[in-house]
Structure formats: structure tokens, C-alpha cells
N, C-alpha and C positions, 0 to 999 in steps of 0.2 A: 443526900437522899431527897428526892422531890416527891412531895405528897400532893395528890390531886383528889379532892372530894367533890363529887358531882351528884346532883339529885335530878331525876327526870320524873315529871308529873308528881313531884314530891318536894316539899320545902325542907331543907336541912336546917333543923333548929340547932342551937348551941349544944344542947344535951346530946343530940345525935352525932354532931361533929366531935364532941369530946369522947363519946363512946368509940367512934371509929378511930380517933387518934390513939387512944389507950390500947385498942386492939392492934393497931399497926406497930406500936412501940414494942409489943411482945415478940415481934419478928426479928428484932435486933439481937436477941440472945444467941443466934446461930452464927454471928460474926461473919456474915457473907457480905459481899459487895453488892448492896442493893442500890441500883441506880434510881429507880422511881417506882412508886406504887400509885396506881390509879384505882380509886374506889368509885363505882357507880351504883347508886341506890335508886331504884325506880318502883313505882306503884303500878300494878297492872290489874285489869279486870278481865277475867275469863269466865264465861258462863254465869255472869251475874255475881261472881264472887271475887272480892279484892284480895290480892296477896302482894307481897313485896319480894323483889329480886335484888340481890346484892352481887356485884361482880368485882372481883379482885384481879388486877393485872399487875404482877410483880416482875419487873425487869431486873435481871441479875447480870453482873459483869461476867463475860466469858462463858455464860451458860444460857440455856434456853429460858424463855419467859414462863412464868407460872400463871395460868389463867384458871380462876375458880368462879363458878357461878352457882349461887344458892338461892332457892325459893323457900318462902315460909309465909305464914299468915302475919307474924309479928316481925317488924323490922329489926329489933334488937336481937331476937333469936337467930334471924338470918345472918346478921353480922357475926354473932358468936360462933355459929357453925362454920361459916366461911373462914373465920380466923383459925379455928381448930384445923380445918382442912389445909389451910396455907401453912400452918406450923408443921403439920405432918409431911407435906411436900418438901418444905425447907429442911426438915430433919433428915429426910431420905437423901437429899442432895448433899447435905453436910456430911452425913455418915459415909456416903459413897466416896466423897472426895478425900476424907481424912482416914478412912479405914482400909482402903483398897490400894494403898501405895506400896509398890514393890521396888526394890533397888535393882536396876538393870545393869547391863555391862557399861553403858555410857557413864553412869554415875560412878561406877567403880574405876573407870579410866581416869576420871577427873580427881579421884581421891589418891592418885599416885600409887595404886596397888598393883600387884602382879596379876595381869589379866588371865593368864593360864590357870593359876591357882584359884582365882575367883570363879572361872567357868567350871572347874572341877568340883568346887564346893556347891555350885548351883545345880549340877546334874545329879540325877539319881544313879546310884551304883548298881550295875547289873552284873551279877555273878553267874557265869555259865555252870549249869548243873547237868551232869550226865544222867540220862534216864535209863531205867532198867526195862523199859517197854519195847526195846528194839527186838528182843527175842520173842518169837511166838511161844505161847504157853497153852497148856491143856486146861480145860475148865475144871477138871478134878483137882489139879495141882493148886489152882487159885482158890478153889473151895476149901481145901485143907489148910492153906495159909491163912485164909480169912477166919476160919474156925479157931485157929490157934492164937490169933491176934485180937486186939481190941478194936480194930478198924471196923467201920460201918460199911465200907465199900472198897472195891479194888477195880482199877481200870487196867485192861491188858489187851494184847493183840492175839487173836487165836490163829490157828494154822491156815485159815482161809483168808488171812490178811484183813480181817474185820476188827475194828476197835469195839471191845465189849466192856460191859460194866456188870460186875457181880456184887449184889448188895444184900444186906440183912433187912428183912421186912419186920414190921411191928409184931407179927405173930410168931417170930422166931425162925421162920423158914427163910430160904435164900431165893433170890430172883435173879435172872440173867437178862440183861438188855443188850 
């Protein structure tokens, strides 16, 4: 891992460099292939007020680079906040890479398993069910069935070939839609 510390309009003292290095070392806990980390600290003056800007550029192997830019009045606070944001971004990438892995058919083929049984295990089972909605029904018959059962609603087709819903309301009456 290559580490580059740069100061623009700002002299990097040994204390600042040590703080940056300890902050960078916390990124190693994610066990990702970090190629290089570039840290640029700069002092800026806007509207007569000085503030510090810290920019982290983290290059990862086989992944997109992480770029974080943080402004603050204090340089140490800006480094700490940028480090926390970098840790959050690295944690998201690490969790996505390690937690979202699914075994596909190609991995099953290499494991010398029966492909047909593996595909059947991976598919959802669909069981055909015969519906009783094919026959048209009278509203009164459905109302009597709904009163006798504990159901809250019933869907049926009436004699005009319309799909209807008969349901119990909160006040105990029945409504037809």
C-alpha cells in the first residue's frame, strides 16, 4: 500500500503526519486490497475566514476508488471526520462483497453435483390450485357464507361477469365493491 501525504498552503508537521498515518492504519481492518491512499490537506481562505480541507483518495484493487473531501475549521477534526467517512465507505464495500454471494449454477457444475437436482432446489415450487371463482354467484349467497364464516372478505364473480368483493366494515355492516 502506497501512502502519499501532501500539504497545500500548509506545512505538514510530524504531529499532523503521525495523526494521518494512524488514521490511515485504521482502514486496514477491512482486509481489502488497498493499492494506494493519497491524502491532501490544504488551508483555504473564503470570505476572510480560514478553514482546512482534507481529501482522501483510496484506490482499491478491482473496485472503484473512494474519494472523500471534508471541510472544517480544525485540521485534526477534518482528518477524523474524513477517516470516519472512509471507514463507512470501506465497510459498505466489504459487507457488499462478503454478504451478497450466492452460489450459482456454474459453481455447482464445478462441484461435480447433479445440475438438474441443483436447479430444482434453487427454483421455487409452484403448486397449481383450482379456484372456486369460476362459477358466477349471487350476492345474497356470498353474504350468507360470509356471515357464517370468520372471513373478513370474499372475492367472487357475479352473473354480469364482474369481479366483486364483499367485505365486513368496522361498524359490523357489509359493503360491496
